[in-house]
C-alpha positions as CSV (number, residue, x, y, z in Angstrom):
1,M,4.1,1.1,-5.5
2,I,5.5,4.4,-5.7
3,T,9.4,5.1,-6.0
4,D,10.7,8.3,-6.2
5,S,13.3,10.6,-5.0
6,I,12.5,12.8,-1.6
7,R,13.1,15.8,-3.7
8,N,10.1,15.2,-5.4
9,I,7.7,13.9,-2.4
10,D,5.5,16.6,-2.1
11,L,4.2,15.5,-5.5
12,Y,2.2,12.6,-3.3
13,K,1.2,14.9,-0.4
14,D,-2.7,14.6,-1.8
15,I,-2.8,11.1,-1.9
16,H,-3.5,10.1,1.4
17,K,-4.7,12.7,4.8
18,D,-1.2,11.8,6.7
19,F,0.7,12.0,3.8
20,P,1.7,15.9,4.4
21,K,3.3,15.4,8.2
22,V,4.9,11.9,6.9
23,F,6.8,13.7,4.4
24,E,7.6,16.8,6.4
25,Y,9.1,14.0,9.1
26,M,11.1,12.6,6.4
27,K,12.3,15.5,5.1
28,T,14.4,16.0,8.5
29,L,16.1,12.6,8.7
30,G,19.7,11.7,6.8
31,K,22.4,9.0,7.5
32,D,23.2,10.6,11.0
33,S,19.9,10.1,12.5
34,P,19.2,8.1,15.4
35,K,18.1,4.4,15.1
36,G,15.0,3.3,17.0
37,P,11.3,3.7,17.0
38,F,9.4,6.8,16.9
39,V,5.9,8.0,16.8
40,I,4.2,10.4,14.2
41,D,0.2,9.7,15.0
42,G,-0.1,7.4,17.8
43,D,-1.4,4.4,16.3
44,N,-1.7,5.9,12.6
45,V,1.8,6.9,12.1
46,H,4.6,5.2,13.4
47,G,7.7,3.5,12.1
48,S,11.5,3.1,13.1
49,V,14.8,3.7,11.7
50,W,17.7,1.1,11.7
51,T,20.1,-1.0,9.8
52,I,20.7,-4.1,8.7
53,E,22.8,-6.2,6.1
54,T,21.4,-6.8,2.8
55,K,20.0,-10.5,1.3
56,G,19.4,-12.3,-1.7
57,F,17.3,-11.0,-4.5
58,A,13.1,-10.8,-3.7
59,E,13.1,-13.8,-6.3
60,E,14.9,-16.1,-3.6
61,R,12.7,-14.8,-0.8
62,L,9.3,-14.3,0.2
63,L,7.5,-11.5,-0.2
64,E,5.0,-9.8,2.6
65,K,2.4,-7.6,2.2
66,H,-0.1,-5.7,4.9
67,D,-3.8,-5.2,4.8
68,K,-4.3,-2.1,7.5
69,F,-1.3,0.0,6.8
70,I,0.9,1.9,3.6
71,D,4.7,1.2,4.1
72,I,7.2,3.7,3.2
73,H,10.4,2.1,2.9
74,Y,13.4,5.7,3.2
75,I,16.8,5.0,2.3
76,L,19.2,6.8,4.3
77,D,22.7,5.2,4.1
78,G,23.7,2.5,1.4
79,S,21.8,0.8,-1.6
80,E,19.4,-1.9,-2.0
81,K,17.3,-3.7,-4.7
82,F,13.7,-3.4,-3.2
83,G,12.0,-6.6,-4.7
84,Y,8.1,-6.3,-5.4
85,A,5.1,-7.4,-6.7
86,D,1.2,-7.5,-7.5
87,A,-0.1,-9.8,-4.6
88,E,-2.5,-10.8,-6.9
89,T,0.1,-12.9,-9.0
90,L,1.8,-14.6,-5.9
91,T,0.5,-17.4,-3.6
92,A,0.7,-17.6,0.2
93,D,2.9,-18.8,1.9
94,C,1.3,-18.9,5.5
95,E,-2.0,-17.6,6.8
96,Y,-2.8,-13.9,7.1
97,N,-1.5,-12.8,10.9
98,S,-3.8,-10.0,11.4
99,E,-2.6,-9.0,14.4
100,E,0.7,-8.1,13.2
101,D,-0.5,-7.1,10.0
102,Y,1.4,-9.5,7.4
103,I,1.1,-12.6,5.3
104,F,4.1,-13.8,3.6
105,L,3.5,-15.1,-0.4
106,K,5.8,-16.0,-2.8
107,G,5.9,-15.9,-6.6
108,K,8.6,-13.8,-9.0
109,A,9.1,-10.5,-7.9
110,T,10.5,-7.3,-9.7
111,G,13.4,-5.1,-8.5
112,V,14.0,-1.6,-8.4
113,V,17.7,-0.1,-7.0
114,L,17.2,2.4,-3.6
115,T,19.8,4.6,-2.9
116,P,20.7,7.4,-0.5
117,G,17.4,9.5,-0.6
118,H,15.1,7.5,-2.8
119,F,11.9,6.2,-1.3
120,C,9.3,3.7,-2.0
121,I,5.4,3.9,-1.1
122,V,3.8,0.2,-0.6
123,F,0.0,-0.1,-0.6
124,P,-1.8,-2.8,0.4
125,D,-2.0,-4.5,-3.0
126,D,1.7,-4.4,-3.3
127,A,3.9,-7.1,-1.8
128,H,7.5,-6.6,-1.0
129,S,11.0,-7.7,-0.3
130,P,13.1,-5.3,1.5
131,Y,17.2,-5.2,1.6
132,C,17.9,-7.4,-1.1
133,I,21.4,-6.9,-2.5
134,N,22.4,-4.2,-5.0
135,E,25.5,-5.5,-6.2
136,E,27.1,-6.8,-3.2
137,V,26.8,-7.0,0.4
138,E,26.1,-4.1,2.4
139,T,24.5,-2.7,5.1
140,V,21.6,-0.2,4.7
141,K,20.3,2.5,6.9
142,R,16.7,2.8,6.4
143,C,13.5,4.2,7.6
144,V,10.3,2.6,7.8
145,I,7.1,4.2,8.1
146,K,3.6,2.5,8.7
147,V,0.7,4.8,7.5
148,R,-2.7,3.2,8.9
149,V,-5.2,3.0,5.4
């Protein structure tokens, strides 16, 4: 997993062929961006902007993992603790859903605080639990972009 500020995002553009166009799109987003889904490159790169209320920390929740997509979580407003763990250290809680590209896992997670302008790039080996409470319950506006591996 990579976590950083949007001001440093170009450091990561060579990791994946679609990251340059994803990052250019992310630079246009802010707390006033409209909510809803968007498409950058058909089924290969798409996402959504929405608001959600934070919940308990990742150690108390299941973590999710994807095999077909890299997730990029970008905070536009509010703050959250973002739980993550190496998927190999966790135990499956269900069967992998290949149509929806997820499996839920349980085990110990570490948390990093994300504030407006910060993002996480979550690769297929990274299990994650977003929108966890940082200091108190709050509404977070976020963008999640899915990039096909």
